[in-house]
C-alpha positions in Angstrom: 7.0 19.9 1.9 7.5 16.4 3.2 9.8 13.9 1.5 8.0 10.7 0.5 9.3 7.2 -0.4 7.9 5.8 -3.7 8.0 2.2 -4.8 8.9 2.0 -8.5 7.5 -1.5 -8.5 4.0 0.0 -8.5 4.3 0.4 -12.3 4.5 -3.5 -12.6 1.7 -4.1 -10.0 -1.3 -5.7 -11.6 -3.8 -3.4 -9.9 -1.9 -0.2 -10.6 -1.0 -1.1 -14.2 -4.7 -1.5 -15.0 -5.7 2.0 -13.8 -6.4 4.7 -16.2 -3.8 7.5 -16.5 -6.2 9.8 -14.5 -6.5 7.2 -11.7 -2.8 6.7 -11.6 -2.3 10.5 -11.4 -4.8 10.8 -8.5 -3.3 7.9 -6.6 0.2 9.4 -6.8 -1.3 12.8 -5.9 -2.9 11.4 -2.8 0.3 9.7 -1.7 2.3 12.9 -2.1 -0.3 15.2 -0.4 -1.6 13.1 2.5 -0.4 13.7 6.0 2.3 11.6 7.7 -0.2 8.8 8.6 -2.0 8.6 5.3 -5.0 10.8 5.9 -6.2 13.5 3.5 -9.3 15.6 3.3 -11.6 14.8 0.4 -11.7 18.0 -1.5 -12.3 17.4 -5.3 -12.2 21.2 -6.1 -8.6 21.5 -4.8 -7.6 18.2 -6.5 -9.1 19.6 -9.7 -7.0 22.7 -9.5 -3.8 20.8 -8.5 -4.0 17.9 -11.0 -6.1 19.3 -13.9 -8.5 16.4 -13.6 -12.1 17.5 -13.8 -14.6 16.6 -11.0 -16.1 13.6 -12.9 -12.6 12.3 -13.6 -11.7 12.6 -9.9 -14.9 10.8 -8.8 -14.3 8.0 -11.3 -10.7 7.7 -10.2 -11.7 7.5 -6.5 -14.0 4.6 -7.5 -11.1 3.0 -9.4 -8.7 3.2 -6.4 -11.3 2.3 -3.8 -9.3 -0.9 -2.9 -6.5 1.3 -1.6 -8.5 3.9 0.4 -10.9 4.0 3.3 -13.5 6.8 3.7 -14.5 8.5 7.0 -18.1 8.1 8.1 -19.1 11.5 6.7 -17.0 10.9 3.5 -14.8 14.0 4.1 -11.6 12.3 4.9 -9.7 9.5 3.1 -7.2 7.1 4.7 -4.6 5.5 2.4 -4.5 1.9 3.6 -0.9 1.0 2.9 0.7 4.4 3.2 2.5 3.8 6.5 3.9 0.5 5.3 5.2 1.9 2.0 6.8 4.8 3.8 8.8 2.2 5.8 7.3 3.3 9.1 6.5 -0.1 10.5 6.8 -1.3 13.1 5.8 1.9 14.9 7.9 3.0 17.8 6.3 5.4 20.3 9.7 6.7 21.2 10.4 7.9 17.7 9.2 11.5 17.2 7.9 10.8 13.6 6.0 7.8 14.8 4.6 9.8 17.7 3.1 12.1 15.1 1.6 9.2 13.2 0.1 7.8 16.4 -1.3 11.3 17.2 -3.0 11.4 13.7 -4.7 8.1 14.4 -5.9 9.4 17.8 -7.1 12.6 16.2 -9.0 10.9 13.4 -10.4 7.9 15.3 -13.8 9.5 15.8 -14.2 10.2 12.1 -14.1 6.6 11.0 -16.7 3.9 11.6 -14.7 1.5 13.7 -16.7 -1.2 15.5 -14.1 -3.9 16.2 -10.3 -4.0 16.2 -8.3 -7.1 15.1 -5.0 -8.1 16.5 -2.0 -6.7 14.7 1.6 -7.5 14.0 3.0 -4.1 13.3 6.2 -5.7 12.1 5.0 -6.1 8.5 3.7 -9.0 6.5 4.3 -12.5 7.7 6.9 -14.4 5.7 9.0 -11.4 4.8 12.6 -11.5 6.0 13.9 -8.2 7.2 17.0 -7.2 9.1 16.7 -6.5 12.8 15.8 -2.9 13.5 17.5 -0.9 16.2 15.6 2.2 17.3 18.0 5.0 18.2 19.0 8.5 17.3 22.4 10.0 17.1 22.6 10.6 20.8 21.4 7.2 22.0 22.8 4.6 19.5 25.3 3.4 22.1 22.4 2.4 24.4 21.8 -1.2 25.4 20.2 -3.1 22.4 18.4 -5.5 24.7 16.6 -2.5 26.4 15.6 -1.2 22.9 14.2 -4.6 22.0 12.0 -4.8 25.1 10.5 -1.3 24.4 10.1 -1.3 20.7 6.8 -3.2 20.5 5.0 -1.1 23.2 2.1 0.9 21.7 -0.9 2.1 23.7 -3.6 -0.6 23.2 -6.3 1.6 21.6 -4.0 3.1 19.0 -2.4 -0.3 18.4 -5.9 -1.7 17.7 -6.8 1.2 15.4 -3.7 0.7 13.3 -4.4 -3.0 13.1 -7.9 -2.4 12.0 -6.9 0.0 9.2 -4.0 -2.0 8.0 -6.3 -5.0 7.7 -8.8 -3.1 5.6 -6.6 -3.7 2.6 
């Protein structure tokens, strides 16, 4: 089972605090059970078994959290819009194995979602936020030249970059 980051501030968030207990449970369930990129198959019968919510409660909760999710064309897959950001995976680095897996999920699911146009993205997070410089390295390469790391850290294949931008802007 994967480890997930959770933001305790969600309990003070206006949107989250107004949700019913059932909707809060479903939202947390989705965050804990989606894949590394934030995709999860829409299967209310399994969610019923796992959460104890009945199918009507699940359907109502999905409507309640619709601001935070995006459905595939055939309504069988859900993408959690801010999942990658809240797992501290931005900016994505194609040299990072975990990020490669995320990018692979976007590539795999791209045909399932109705995407007509992609916006430009800044995968570095929201504008105005101050964050410390990030150095991408692993235990074996931390002594590498930081300038070379800076040059390569923003490279993302164009199609995948555009897909991520599009989904991150669907918030």
